[in-house]
C-alpha positions, -999 to 999 in steps of 0.1 A, spaced: 460 -187 137 460 -160 113 445 -182 89 413 -179 111 409 -142 107 388 -140 74 363 -165 88 360 -151 121 357 -115 102 329 -131 77 310 -150 104 310 -116 125 299 -96 95 273 -120 89 260 -120 126 257 -78 128 241 -76 94 213 -104 103 209 -93 134 200 -54 125 184 -73 97 157 -93 121 156 -66 143 142 -45 119 118 -73 98 107 -83 127 94 -52 148 84 -40 113 64 -62 103 50 -75 137 40 -32 140 21 -36 103 5 -71 116 -10 -52 145 -23 -28 124 -42 -52 103 -57 -71 136 -63 -33 149 -84 -25 122 -95 -60 103 -124 -72 122 -113 -109 140 -144 -120 128 -137 -125 92 -99 -141 98 -115 -167 113 -140 -171 88 -112 -167 61 -93 -188 80 -105 -209 97 -94 -248 102 -128 -263 100 -131 -262 65 -109 -271 34 -105 -233 25 -88 -218 50 -58 -239 41 -61 -229 6 -62 -193 18 -33 -195 44 -9 -212 9 -22 -189 -11 -13 -159 15 19 -175 24 22 -178 -17 19 -143 -21 43 -128 3 81 -129 3 92 -131 34 123 -156 47 113 -183 71 124 -158 102 104 -128 85 70 -154 89 69 -156 123 53 -120 133 29 -126 106 22 -159 124 17 -148 156 -6 -123 144 -29 -147 128 -33 -170 157 -40 -138 179 -65 -132 155 -86 -160 158 -71 -179 126 -69 -219 125 -38 -238 139 -36 -261 104 -40 -226 80 -13 -207 99 6 -237 95 1 -236 58 14 -200 55 39 -206 83 51 -236 56 45 -219 23 59 -184 27 97 -190 27 93 -218 -2 68 -200 -28 70 -164 -32 63 -143 -61 103 -130 -57 111 -175 -57 92 -186 -84 108 -162 -112 147 -169 -102 137 -206 -103 122 -202 -134 155 -186 -152 181 -202 -138 168 -242 -131 140 -241 -160 101 -246 -165 98 -279 -155 121 -280 -123 102 -250 -114 65 -265 -117 75 -301 -100 88 -279 -71 58 -254 -66 33 -282 -68 52 -304 -40 60 -271 -19 22 -260 -19 8 -300 -20 31 -310 9 23 -280 26 -16 -288 25 -17 -325 35 10 -317 66 -7 -286 77 -42 -305 76 -25 -336 95 -8 -316 123 -41 -299 129 -61 -334 132 -38 -349 153 -43 -323 179 -8 -302 177 -23 -272 188 -23 -278 222 20 -275 221 13 -241 212 30 -217 241 0 -197 250 23 -165 270 39 -160 237 6 -157 218 -13 -132 245 -20 -103 230 -7 -74 254 -38 -55 262 -37 -25 287 -61 -21 315 -92 6 306 -93 40 325 -122 44 346 -140 72 357 -148 103 342 -122 134 339 -133 167 350 -106 187 333 -80 186 305 -52 163 307 -19 181 327 13 184 320 31 156 319 50 134 345 87 131 358 85 98 336 75 115 310 39 99 304 8 124 306 -18 121 333 -54 133 334 -66 154 362 -95 142 381 -113 160 411 -131 137 435 -152 152 460 -147 141 501 -177 146 521 -166 146 558 -184 125 583 -213 142 606 -198 151 639 -229 138 654 -231 176 676 -257 199 667 -279 228 681 -318 221 692 -338 217 661 -313 212 635 -294 181 620 -259 174 628 -234 196 621 -217 196 589 -184 208 573 -176 223 537 -168 194 514 -137 196 500 -117 182 465 -84 169 459 -71 163 427 -64 128 419 -40 121 384 -44 88 363 -24 79 335 -31 76 302 -30 49 278 -6 50 254 -17 59 219 -30 33 192 -2 31 171 23 36 199 8 6 218 10 -14 187 45 -5 181 55 -11 218 37 -43 217 56 -52 181 93 -43 204 77 -65 232 73 -96 206 110 -93 194 126 -88 231 106 -120 242 120 -141 215 158 -122 213 178 -148 233 166 -174 206 172 -150 179 209 -142 192 213 -179 200 203 -194 164 219 -161 143 253 -170 162 255 -204 150 242 -198 114 272 -173 113 295 -196 125 288 -222 103 282 -193 73 318 -186 81 337 -217 87 318 -245 63 337 -254 34 309 -249 2 328 -282 -14 320 -299 17 283 -296 8 285 -307 -27 309 -340 -17 283 -346 9 257 -345 -18 267 -347 -54 254 -367 -79 271 -403 -71 260 -405 -37 227 -424 -31 219 -403 -2 226 -374 -14 189 -360 -15 183 -365 24 217 -357 33 213 -322 14 179 -316 33 197 -323 70 228 -301 53 201 -273 43 188 -266 82 218 -250 94 224 -230 67 203 -195 71 197 -186 35 165 -172 16 154 -191 -13 159 -159 -34 197 -161 -27 199 -202 -23 186 -204 -61 214 -184 -76 239 -206 -54 222 -242 -68 230 -235 -104 269 -233 -97 265 -262 -70 245 -279 -102 277 -272 -123 298 -288 -98 281 -317 -98 252 -316 -73 220 -333 -87 190 -312 -90 172 -334 -65 197 -327 -38 196 -289 -45 160 -291 -41 164 -305 -11 188 -287 1 167 -251 -8 135 -266 10 155 -277 42 171 -244 43 146 -220 37 119 -241 52 135 -246 87 162 -225 94 183 -224 128 173 -188 135 138 -199 125 137 -225 146 155 -208 179 129 -180 176 105 -210 171 111 -227 205 96 -196 223 64 -205 205 63 -242 203 66 -267 226 90 -295 217 67 -318 201 55 -294 176 92 -281 167 97 -319 162 70 -320 140 77 -287 121 112 -296 116 97 -336 105 73 -318 83 99 -298 65 122 -327 62 94 -346 44 87 -321 19 121 -316 15 131 -356 6 99 -356 -11 102 -328 -36 139 -340 -41 134 -377 -48 103 -363 -75 126 -341 -93 154 -366 -97 124 -390 -109 112 -369 -134 140 -349 -148 168 -371 -148 
């Protein structure tokens, strides 16, 4: 029993640190995207990332290649792009590309795996991303987006004209604006000869209307709301990833995906999914795996599978994607991982 304590401790530390990291990254990136959406005209986003022309796919892929995000950090950006009116296909191109090809990963690849492997990896990753994103859009997979998860939370606009300045904060801590509403009583119908109905004096009563939060607070509240809506999926994915991280022996991966295994590449692609590892973390590990006898193609498949479709990312996407789109996403990552792995083995070996 005591032998599992180190693994339990490692899993717990991984869970706590990953959850804290996820919360900070998700809310922070969601806030940044919210600020951009607030001040960037939506017609420009639609024009740059339209799914009607090939340019939008290329822009989405380039945007992904310039953003050093892990697979989970791309989720709030993906939500922001869709809310801003970006095309489904170009947004998927960003979602696929960002965790796989970015300014942090490429130098690591060149240093540890060589220029030839890096060029093959980047070419296949970007090329397959463009093709698969285009096919997903043409096949109508956008209909499997969960619209409720993508609705922009808007506060109702205030109506009326304030007749006085804001008063002190209410018991709830929110400020309110005082409106003076004038009430005119109905005529009594009684009066003296030669005069109209008897009139009573008009009087006013104060009415308090809740003020909407300021722009920055509204954007932050929306970022927190997005994270809370996906929190159950995040906890589930990170919990599973933590158990695997603490209890899956590294030697088992090497045995399953060794150079003598003809199924090493597809097995590596499948094994990579449960491993929540950034490519920047995985690349240094890849060098040691190759030294232990793992083929380069299997390593590439492991990297793409793990970085492109990690369990925490899939758990979060479950809150945005219906099952057909989620399966299509996983299948797309598998196709990219296996294709890149076999191509690397063919060219390099």
